[in-house]
N, C-alpha and C positions, 0 to 999 in steps of 0.2 A: 378532879378538875375536867370541863370538855374541853374541847379538840382549840375553838378561836380561844378562847385568855389562852392558852398556850399559844397560840400562830403570836397573840400578844405582845406574852414577855421575850420569846424566842425575837421579834420584830426591835422590840426595846434592847433586849440584850444588843442586836446589830449595831443598831445606830450606836447604842453606844460606846463597844467597843472601836466603832470607826474613829465618831467623835475622841475615843482615848488616843490610836494611832495616829489621829490629822496634828492631836497637840504635840504628842512627843514627836514628828517627825519634824512639825513646822512652829513651834513655838509657840502655841497655840494667839497665834493671829485672829485677833475678831473677838467676840465674843468669850473670852477664857475669864474675866474678873469673878467671875463664882468661885476659881477655883485657889485668888487668890486670897492670902489666910490673914489680911492685915481689915479691919473696917475705918469708918470716918469720923473718926474722935478728933484727929486733929483736924481737919476740917471745920467741925462741932464750933471746937477749943477756941480757933481765928477765927468765925462769926460772933463769938462769944464775947471774946479776950479783946479782939482785935489784933491778933498774932498769937504765937506762941510761947513766947519770953519778951521778957522785955527787948525795947529799945535799943539795940546796940550801934545804931547810927553807919551802919556800914553794910552793903551788899560784896555779897559775892557770888564770882563766876565761875565758872570749871566746866573745862573741856573734857568730851567722852567721842572723838575722834568725826571726822565727816562733818556734820554740823551742826551736832548735839552739843547743848550747850545747859548747864544747870547753873538758874539761878535763885540767891536765898536773900530773901528782903531781911530789914536790919530786924524783925519782930520775927522771922525763923520761918519766913514761909517760903517754901520750894517750889519751884517753876519747870520743869522740864521739855526741852524741845527740839523735834527733832530726833524721837532716838532711831535706831537703824538696825536691819539684817541682812541677808542676799536673798536675793526677790526668789519666791517660790512656788509666781504664777508661769515661770516657762516661758515669758519673752526675755529677760535680760543674762547673761551669761553671769558667773558671782561676781564679787569685787572684795571684799571681805576673807582675812583667812582665819577668824573666830568670831564669837555672837559679841555680844555690845551686852553688856553684862545688866543681870537685873537690878535696877533701881528702884529704891521706894522713894516718892512726890508727893508732893500734894496736887498741883498740877500738871496736868502733859498736854503740851501743844504741837499740832503737827501741822504746818505749813503747805505741803500738799501731797495725794496721794500716790511716790513711788517708793519702795522698800528700805530705798536709803532713808528715808525720811519718818514714815510710819508703819515703825514696828511696836504698837502700842503696847503687845502682852512682851515687852523690856522691860516697862513701865510698873510697878505697885503704886495705882498711883490716888487718888481721890473722886479725882475727875479727870476726864480725858476729853479736849475738845479739838476739833478737827475740823481746820481748812474755815475757821469761824470771821465772818463778820457780822462786828459789832462793839460793842464794848461788856464788857465784864469786871468787878471785884469785888477781892476777900481781902479783908482785913487791909492792910497798909500797902495792895499790888492794884493795883488797873492795868487792861492786859486792852489793848486796841486792837480787833480784826479789819484789816483792810483787804478785801476783795480783790486781786489782781491775777496777773499773766506767769504762767511759766515761760522762762529764757524756749524760743524756740529754736534761734542762729544767735551763735557764740560770736563768731570769729574771730575761735579759738583754732592752734595748728589742726585741730579734725574739725571736721565738718558736720557738726552737729545734728544741724535737721538730716541732711543727705546719711545721718547712720543713725536715727532713731524709724527714718525711711527702710532701710536696709533689713534693721533688728526685728519690725511688725509691723510693718507695712501701713502707716498711719501715719499722718504729715501734724508735727508738734506745734502746728502754727494757727492762728486763727482765721478766718471766722466757724470753724467749722470744728477744732479742736475737742477733745474729749474730756473727763474731769482732770484726766491726772495732772494733765496741762495747765489746766490753771494752781494758782498758787495765792495765798493767803501772805500777806505781812504781817509781822507783829512790833506794837512801839509798846514795850513792857514800863509804867512805872512804879518805881521804890526808890523810896533812900531819896528821894531830891531828885531821880536820877533820870530819864527817858533810854532807856534802851530798844536800840532797831533791830529786830533779827529777820535779815533779807530772805531766807528760804532761798529757793532756786528762781529770782522772782526776774523778768527782760529784765536787762540793763535801759530800757529808754520807757518805762511807766508814763504815763498822762500828766500834765503837768495840774489838774486836781489831785493828781496821787503824791504828787507831795507837797502840797498843800496840805493833806488828810496827813502824812508823815510828819510835817513840822521841824521846829528844828529839836536834835537828837544831841544825845551827849556820848555816845556809843555805841556805833554801829556794829554791828556780824555779817561778815559781805564773805558772799561764797565766793572766794579768787585763788586761781591756783596758776603756778606760774606754766600749764598750758592753754587755760583760759578753759574750760570745761564748763563752767557757768559764766562765768565774768571774766573777759581775756585781760592781760592788765594793763591794755588803756583802756578798757572798760569799764576796771576796777578806778580807777582813776578818775574819768568820769560821775561816779557814781560818789565816790568819796568825797568828790567835791561836794555834787550837789549835799548831799549827808549833810555836812556842815558838822560833822561827829568830834569831836574832842580825841576823842580814840577812837582810835578801825580794829578792829578784832580780824581775821584771817579765818576761817572756816573750807570745807571743802575741797581740801586735799589733802596728797599723799602723804598717808602720818607711818612708817615703819611700826611692824608687827600690830598691824591694823590693817592694811589694805593688803591684797596683791599687788606686789609689786607689775607695774607695767598695766595694768589691769586698766581699764575705756585710755589708755594712757597718762593717767591722769600723776601731776607731777608735784613738787611740795608748793610752795609759795614763799619762798626763800627769797628768789630774785626779785621779784614782787616788794616784798619788805625790805628789802636795800637800794629799794628806788626813792625811802620816805623816812622823815625820822622815824625812828622804831629802838622797841624794847625789845630784847630777846631771853622770855620768863625762860626761868626754871624752874618754873614747875605746873601741875593742872589746875593750879587754884590764882586766883587773884580777887583782892578783897578793895575795895573803890569806895569812895563815900565824894559827893557833888564840889566839895569842894578844894580837894585834891585832882580831879576830872576836872576841875576847872582852867587847872592850869597847864594842859595839851591845849595845842591847838594842830588836828590832825595827826595825830599819831601811832602809831601802828606798833601792836602789843600782841608779838608771834608765842605760840604755845610751839611749832616747831612739832616736834613727835610726843611731848608730853601731854600724858591723856592720864581719868582719874582712876588708872586700876591697872593691875600686872598685867605687862604684854608679853614678855619674853623670857628666855632664861629656859632651863630644864627643870623639866621635874622633880620634887624633893625626892631622893632616893631613901630607901627604909633604914629604919638605923639599923637591923636587923634581917641577918637572910632569915628566911621563910626557909621552914622545916617540910624537906623530899617526904610524902606520906608512904606510910609503908606500902607495902603492895596485899589488894586487899582482892578476896576470892567472892564477892559478894553474888557474885550468881548462887551458891550453896546455900542462899536463904527461899530458893524455891528450891530445895528438896523436899523428894515427899516424906512424910510424918507418918510414922510408924501404928 
């Protein structure tokens, strides 16, 4: 083998090792789908059969912390919105005490380019769509993406715009904001319900955006008592504008998920109590159009319930491991006669 091919092999190996180390260190954010062990048979079946099982007439919504939600259609198509992780760019300090668990889903959606919304490596998804504008359909699911803008001044307890400028020396407000300060609203239609996922959208979008959103049955809003994205007062404004039957808070502090005190984030308990509400007892709700229609601007609050274990001590071994006997391994190098 000549010198040049050897160099090329060494270079390839070096890049491979660098890639693997980056995947190990950062969870493989970006083009890591080739490392996943599933295939797209679920997507093919959804196209061919119009779903993955018979129509159960119900939609399930599960909470994964931050504003990450899984929505499962009556025909079994899974949509996961805004998976999260701690920042890997060095722009922002840590926010979470744990990684979001890896979730198998059919469609992964990302509202905008921030660490707490775009951890696509935490999804084993047949397809990933980030910041989409336009309409996508699969089986009994229709998704409309509305290109909009990220909130840039929240009027919450902490000056958001000032904090961003302090952290990254960048103004998040239009007209010269960068991509991370843009946001796509998603209206997900399935099972006779129109479900709005707000992402981190600004609180005062233009009227044309409200017309694009239209009437919704369920609105998932980024509201916390400190007003990190939507302040309590602004959340009231947005809630009324959505005309949603049910409103679900997200993007608030969750015990066992968020680092206490990070970014000043609080729960949404106080805001929830300001409205007719239900304190949910698990991380999943099951809805149908008839049942949802009975509510009017009613808050469903997941609180600290998320769809995976978050606390407790690690399991103790059932048997203490044996202490190995002392060995003199060095003797294997003794000179042979």
